[in-house]
C-alpha positions in Angstrom: 22.0 23.1 0.4 19.7 25.6 2.7 20.8 28.5 0.0 19.7 26.2 -2.9 16.4 25.6 -1.5 15.8 28.9 -0.5 17.0 30.3 -4.0 14.6 27.9 -6.0 11.6 28.6 -3.9 12.2 32.0 -4.3 12.5 32.2 -7.4 9.4 30.3 -7.7 7.4 32.3 -5.5 8.8 35.8 -6.2 7.6 36.6 -9.3 4.9 37.4 -11.7 2.6 34.0 -12.8 3.9 35.1 -16.6 7.5 34.7 -15.6 7.6 32.0 -13.6 5.8 30.2 -16.1 8.6 31.1 -18.7 10.9 30.1 -16.2 10.9 26.5 -18.2 12.6 27.8 -20.5 15.1 29.1 -18.1 18.4 26.8 -18.4 19.8 27.9 -15.5 17.2 27.6 -13.7 16.3 23.9 -14.6 20.3 23.8 -13.2 19.3 24.8 -9.9 16.3 22.6 -9.6 18.4 19.6 -10.5 21.0 20.4 -8.5 18.5 21.1 -5.5 17.2 17.5 -6.5 20.4 15.7 -6.4 21.4 17.5 -3.0 18.4 16.3 -1.4 18.3 13.0 -1.8 21.9 12.1 -0.8 20.6 14.2 2.4 17.7 12.3 3.1 19.5 9.0 2.7 22.0 10.2 5.6 18.7 12.3 6.9 15.5 11.7 8.8 11.7 11.5 7.2 9.5 12.8 10.2 5.9 11.6 9.1 3.1 14.2 9.7 0.1 12.4 11.5 -3.3 13.8 12.2 -4.2 12.8 15.6 -7.4 14.8 15.9 -6.7 16.7 19.0 -8.6 19.7 18.1 -11.7 17.5 17.6 -11.2 15.3 20.4 -10.8 18.1 22.9 -13.9 19.8 21.6 -16.0 16.5 21.9 -14.8 16.2 26.1 -14.9 19.5 26.3 -18.9 19.2 25.8 -18.6 15.8 27.6 -19.3 13.9 24.6 -17.2 10.6 25.2 -18.7 9.0 23.2 -17.7 11.0 20.1 -14.2 11.5 21.5 -13.7 7.9 21.9 -14.4 7.1 18.9 -12.8 10.0 16.7 -9.9 8.6 19.0 -10.3 4.9 17.7 -10.6 5.7 14.5 -7.9 7.9 14.0 -5.6 5.8 16.1 -6.3 2.8 13.2 -5.7 4.7 9.9 -2.1 6.3 11.4 -1.2 2.7 12.7 -1.9 1.7 9.3 0.3 4.5 7.9 3.1 3.7 10.4 2.8 0.1 9.5 3.5 0.4 5.9 6.6 2.5 6.7 7.6 -0.3 9.0 7.5 -2.9 6.3 7.9 -1.0 2.7 10.2 1.7 3.6 14.4 1.4 4.2 15.5 4.6 2.6 16.0 6.4 5.5 15.0 7.0 9.1 11.7 7.5 9.4 10.2 9.3 12.9 6.4 10.6 13.3 4.4 13.7 15.0 1.8 15.3 15.1 0.1 17.6 12.7 -0.7 20.1 15.5 3.3 20.2 16.2 3.9 21.9 12.7 4.3 25.1 14.1 7.1 24.5 16.3 9.2 22.8 13.3 8.3 25.7 11.4 9.5 28.0 14.5 12.7 25.6 14.7 11.4 24.7 18.5 12.1 20.7 17.6 12.5 20.2 21.6 8.8 21.5 21.7 7.5 18.4 19.5 7.0 15.1 20.5 8.2 12.3 18.4 6.8 8.5 17.7 8.0 5.5 16.4 5.7 3.1 14.6 3.7 2.0 17.7 3.1 5.8 18.1 5.0 5.4 21.6 7.1 9.0 22.4 10.4 8.4 21.5 13.9 10.8 22.6 15.0 12.9 19.5 18.5 13.0 20.2 19.4 11.7 16.8 17.7 14.1 14.9 20.0 16.2 13.3 18.1 20.0 13.6 19.3 20.8 9.9 18.6 17.7 8.4 15.1 16.3 7.7 12.3 16.4 5.8 8.6 16.1 5.6 6.3 13.2 4.5 2.3 13.1 4.5 -0.6 11.7 3.0 -2.3 14.8 1.1 -2.5 16.2 -2.2 0.0 17.5 -4.6 0.7 21.1 -5.2 0.3 22.9 -8.2 3.8 24.5 -9.9 2.6 27.3 -12.9 6.9 27.0 -13.2 6.3 24.1 -15.6 3.2 24.7 -17.5 3.4 27.9 -19.9 2.1 26.4 -23.1 3.0 29.2 -25.3 2.0 32.4 -27.5 -0.5 33.8 -30.0 -0.1 37.5 -29.7 -3.7 39.1 -29.7 -3.0 42.8 -30.1 -6.9 44.0 -29.2 -6.3 42.3 -26.3 -6.1 45.0 -23.6 -5.5 42.5 -20.9 -3.0 40.0 -22.2 -2.1 41.4 -26.2 1.2 38.7 -26.1 -1.7 35.7 -26.2 0.4 33.9 -23.4 -1.4 30.4 -22.7 -1.0 27.7 -19.9 -1.4 23.7 -19.9 -3.3 22.8 -17.4 -1.8 21.1 -13.9 -2.5 17.3 -14.2 -1.3 16.9 -10.9 -2.9 19.7 -9.0 -5.3 17.8 -6.6 -3.7 14.5 -6.9 -4.1 12.5 -3.8 -0.5 11.9 -2.6 2.4 10.9 -0.5 4.2 13.7 -0.5 8.1 15.0 0.5 8.7 18.9 1.7 12.0 20.1 2.6 11.9 21.2 6.6 10.5 24.4 5.5 7.5 22.4 4.0 8.1 23.5 0.6 7.0 20.5 -1.5 10.0 19.2 -3.3 10.5 19.6 -7.2 11.0 17.2 -10.3 13.5 15.2 -10.9 13.5 14.4 -7.3 11.0 11.8 -6.9 8.6 13.8 -4.0 5.3 12.2 -4.7 3.1 8.5 -4.9 -0.3 8.8 -5.6 -3.0 7.2 -3.6 -6.6 6.3 -3.5 -7.7 7.9 -0.3 -11.1 5.4 -1.0 -8.6 2.2 -1.3 -8.5 -0.9 1.0 -7.4 0.4 4.0 -4.7 -2.6 4.2 -3.4 -1.2 1.1 -4.3 2.3 0.8 -1.4 3.7 2.5 1.3 0.7 2.2 0.9 0.7 -1.9 2.3 4.5 -2.1 4.7 4.0 1.0 6.4 0.9 -1.6 6.0 3.1 -4.7 7.9 6.2 -3.0 10.7 4.1 -1.3 11.4 2.5 -4.6 11.4 6.1 -6.4 13.7 6.9 -4.0 16.2 4.2 -4.0 16.2 4.1 -8.0 16.8 8.2 -8.2 19.5 8.0 -4.9 21.6 4.5 -7.5 21.3 7.1 -10.7 22.7 9.9 -8.7 25.6 8.0 -6.8 26.5 6.3 -10.4 26.5 9.6 -12.4 28.9 10.7 -9.6 31.1 7.5 -10.2 31.4 8.2 -13.4 
């Protein structure tokens, strides 16, 4: 699994934009991508989704440093309300796998493999023990924006011998998912997962606060369940 994930992201990152785009037509790459997606869904089902929350710790610390208690309290309460809406959404609408929460500021510890240095929280945002967390089998979830992936947007070529910089006339489709606000799933190295893995569900940042996160969480849970069922059925044939 680790090898496959490393390989697929190195393929995506380690070649030129033109070469990456042409990978769309590479059967071997698509097969590898499918294998990664299938292994990832099984591992997620058996593992843990670590949901990254913005605690605004630096902003609060800044207010406190300059004696602005009112500003610190206001920020703390506002962010707590938002994070509680997220944890409530997962508690009520997500049962695909185990879920824990961690602060955005602890992301560096995870990237460095220092899991013991990370504070994990339950749905009530109380610190909990992470003894049951496998250091090799967890994924990252967060509300953010879907990143573009030029691998899938090669359009074609219209040769133009008069062009010095692009004589082949290579063109690309725009990334329709670029900047889409969504609940996103990443691997343990914080790389956004890829199709056919159901790695995101869109949400409206300006929507009703009581439904803003819940709807995306519900949609993502359903997509994960459907994909997992599809994989299980295929293996049983």
